[in-house]
MINU-517023 format. One record per residue (C-alpha): residue in one letter; x, y, z. Coordinates in steps of 0.1 Angstrom, whole numbers, padded with zeros to 4 digits, always signed. Example, Ala and Ser with C-alpha at 12.3 -4.5 7.8 and 13.67 -1.06 7.14 Angstrom:
REM MINU-517023
A+0123-0045+0078
S+0137-0011+0071
***
This chain:
REM MINU-517023
M-0120-1006+1690
S-0134-0974+1675
L-0140-0959+1710
S-0105-0968+1720
N-0089-0952+1689
E-0110-0921+1694
T-0099-0918+1731
A-0063-0924+1721
S-0064-0897+1694
S-0082-0872+1715
P-0051-0860+1735
L-0032-0858+1702
L-0059-0836+1686
S-0060-0814+1717
H-0023-0810+1716
I-0023-0800+1679
S-0052-0776+1684
A-0034-0760+1713
E-0002-0756+1692
I-0021-0741+1663
G-0039-0717+1687
S-0006-0708+1702
W+0012-0698+1670
S-0020-0681+1658
F-0024-0660+1689
T+0013-0651+1690
L+0014-0641+1653
K-0018-0621+1655
L-0007-0603+1687
G+0027-0594+1671
V+0010-0582+1639
L-0014-0561+1659
L+0014-0544+1679
L+0035-0539+1648
L+0005-0523+1630
I+0000-0499+1659
I+0037-0489+1658
I+0036-0485+1620
G+0003-0465+1622
L+0018-0441+1648
A+0049-0437+1626
V+0029-0431+1594
F+0005-0406+1610
A+0032-0390+1632
P+0027-0355+1616
W-0010-0356+1627
V-0006-0375+1660
A+0024-0356+1674
P+0013-0326+1694
Y+0044-0305+1687
D+0071-0300+1661
P+0098-0326+1671
N+0126-0300+1667
L+0108-0271+1683
Q+0129-0258+1712
N+0108-0243+1741
Y+0132-0229+1767
D+0102-0223+1790
A+0096-0261+1792
I+0130-0275+1798
L+0133-0310+1816
I+0096-0312+1824
P+0087-0347+1836
P+0059-0367+1819
N+0024-0351+1823
L-0008-0345+1804
G+0007-0316+1785
Y+0039-0335+1776
L+0032-0372+1777
F+0068-0383+1776
G+0082-0351+1791
T+0107-0327+1775
D+0144-0328+1770
N+0172-0303+1779
L+0162-0281+1750
G+0125-0281+1758
R+0116-0304+1729
D+0086-0327+1733
I+0100-0363+1736
F+0067-0379+1726
S+0067-0361+1693
R+0104-0369+1688
V+0097-0406+1695
L+0069-0407+1669
F+0090-0391+1642
G+0120-0412+1653
A+0098-0443+1646
R+0094-0431+1610
L+0131-0430+1605
D+0141-0462+1624
L+0114-0484+1609
S+0119-0472+1573
A+0157-0475+1576
A+0156-0509+1593
F+0131-0521+1566
V+0156-0512+1538
M+0185-0526+1558
T+0167-0559+1563
F+0148-0567+1531
V+0171-0553+1504
P+0200-0576+1514
M+0175-0604+1519
I+0163-0602+1483
Y+0197-0606+1466
G+0211-0627+1494
V+0184-0653+1490
L+0187-0653+1452
I+0224-0658+1454
G+0220-0686+1480
V+0193-0706+1462
Y+0212-0704+1429
S+0244-0714+1446
G+0228-0743+1464
Y+0212-0756+1432
R+0240-0750+1408
G+0270-0761+1429
G+0304-0762+1414
W+0328-0733+1414
F+0300-0707+1419
D+0289-0725+1451
A+0325-0727+1463
V+0331-0690+1458
V+0298-0680+1475
G+0306-0704+1504
S+0341-0689+1508
V+0327-0653+1508
T+0300-0661+1533
N+0324-0679+1556
M+0348-0650+1556
A+0321-0625+1562
I+0306-0645+1591
A+0340-0651+1606
F+0344-0614+1615
P+0322-0597+1641
F+0294-0581+1621
V+0290-0549+1642
V+0328-0543+1642
M+0329-0545+1604
I+0299-0522+1601
I+0316-0496+1624
V+0349-0498+1604
I+0331-0493+1571
V+0310-0464+1584
A+0340-0448+1601
V+0359-0449+1568
I+0330-0435+1546
G+0317-0411+1572
P+0287-0410+1596
G+0252-0409+1582
I+0224-0431+1569
K+0240-0436+1534
A+0272-0450+1549
I+0251-0474+1571
F+0232-0486+1541
I+0264-0492+1521
A+0280-0511+1550
V+0249-0532+1556
F+0244-0540+1519
L+0280-0552+1516
L+0278-0576+1546
A+0242-0585+1556
W+0233-0606+1525
T+0258-0633+1535
M+0236-0648+1563
Y+0205-0649+1540
A+0226-0666+1513
R+0239-0691+1538
L+0204-0700+1549
A+0189-0701+1514
R+0218-0723+1502
A+0213-0748+1530
E+0176-0750+1522
M+0182-0755+1485
L+0207-0782+1491
V+0178-0802+1506
E+0152-0791+1481
R+0172-0799+1450
A+0173-0836+1459
K+0135-0839+1461
D+0114-0855+1434
Y+0096-0824+1422
M+0130-0807+1415
L+0144-0838+1397
A+0112-0840+1377
A+0114-0804+1366
K+0150-0810+1355
V+0141-0841+1336
L+0113-0823+1318
G+0139-0798+1305
F+0128-0767+1323
P+0155-0739+1323
T+0176-0735+1354
W+0161-0701+1363
I+0125-0715+1362
I+0135-0745+1384
V+0153-0722+1409
L+0128-0693+1410
R+0095-0710+1404
H+0100-0743+1421
G+0129-0741+1445
L+0127-0706+1458
P+0092-0707+1474
N+0102-0738+1494
A+0137-0725+1503
V+0128-0690+1515
A+0109-0700+1548
S+0140-0699+1571
S+0151-0665+1556
V+0116-0650+1562
V+0117-0661+1599
F+0152-0648+1603
S+0143-0615+1587
M+0121-0607+1618
S+0151-0611+1641
D+0173-0593+1617
F+0148-0564+1616
I+0152-0560+1654
L+0189-0562+1652
N+0190-0535+1625
I+0169-0512+1646
L+0194-0518+1675
L+0223-0514+1650
L+0210-0480+1638
S+0203-0469+1674
G+0237-0480+1685
L+0256-0463+1657
S+0236-0431+1664
F+0244-0435+1701
I+0282-0434+1694
G+0279-0406+1668
L+0282-0427+1636
G+0246-0428+1627
I+0218-0402+1624
Q+0232-0368+1633
P+0213-0343+1655
P+0189-0327+1656
T+0171-0353+1635
P+0149-0374+1659
E+0162-0410+1661
W+0158-0433+1690
G+0195-0441+1695
A+0205-0404+1691
M+0178-0394+1716
I+0192-0419+1742
A+0227-0405+1736
D+0214-0369+1741
G+0198-0379+1774
K+0226-0399+1790
E+0241-0368+1806
F+0207-0361+1823
I+0199-0397+1833
L+0199-0389+1871
Q+0178-0358+1870
A+0156-0365+1839
W+0153-0403+1834
W+0125-0399+1808
I+0148-0386+1781
C+0166-0419+1778
T+0138-0442+1790
M+0110-0433+1766
P+0129-0439+1733
G+0144-0470+1750
L+0110-0483+1757
A+0100-0476+1721
V+0129-0499+1710
V+0118-0526+1734
F+0082-0524+1724
T+0091-0526+1687
G+0115-0555+1693
T+0088-0574+1713
A+0063-0570+1684
L+0088-0582+1658
S+0098-0611+1681
L+0062-0622+1684
V+0057-0621+1646
G+0089-0641+1641
D+0080-0667+1667
G+0045-0670+1652
L+0059-0674+1617
A+0084-0700+1628
R+0057-0721+1645
R+0033-0717+1615
L+0059-0728+1590
G+0070-0756+1613
N+0034-0769+1615
R+0031-0766+1577
H+0062-0787+1571
A+0050-0812+1597
E+0017-0815+1579
V+0034-0820+1546
A+0057-0846+1560
***
């Protein structure tokens, strides 16, 4: 009987081990790639071989080579240096655009889900209205009204992006508030803010953390897209979307002007996707173990 049970459980243990190894490898690979990108961005002033805005008219439209790893653009500027400095801007801006709305969006969502009543009805109506309209279109409208630039983008994102986090956190809290530990905390007379922040929030924030990785990617694409159409970062500041826009007129004769910053966006998106996938699997395994 013991041998039979051991044999039967062996495939299950192998499957669990393979799954844990899978999310662990995915998460570690994503973190490693992301650390490389962040490291290059942080140390860009020392890694970049040239000033990103230096115009060298003797080195116009030079293809990638040992002297210019990513080639040069139509003004003789080194694209590799501009990609590195562009990473500093894109990553820092996307970080603010992602995690600032996440903080107050999650707080609003968990309080709304726990409290219920008129406050929950108001929050639900606001989030439904915000999600009903195309997010990018609303961002473009707000930025167009305020004026192009990073401040206008921040304002537009802060006004709209919190709604998705509030929706996710509210849904998680609706489940958590019916559990025994939350009911016990209420019966013991703990204040509402302690029940929500200390007990409910840590268990209701998982889905928002996983979503933030995808949102980080989308915010990089949003910033690049707005810069591409002239509503984002203005030249000559190095920014990936603006660099792609500058090179679109030379795509047939100098493909590297658009391709190199585009590959930087893809590489960063891949790293963040791996981190998000690894976190989702890890949190999924943790919930399965608790259950």
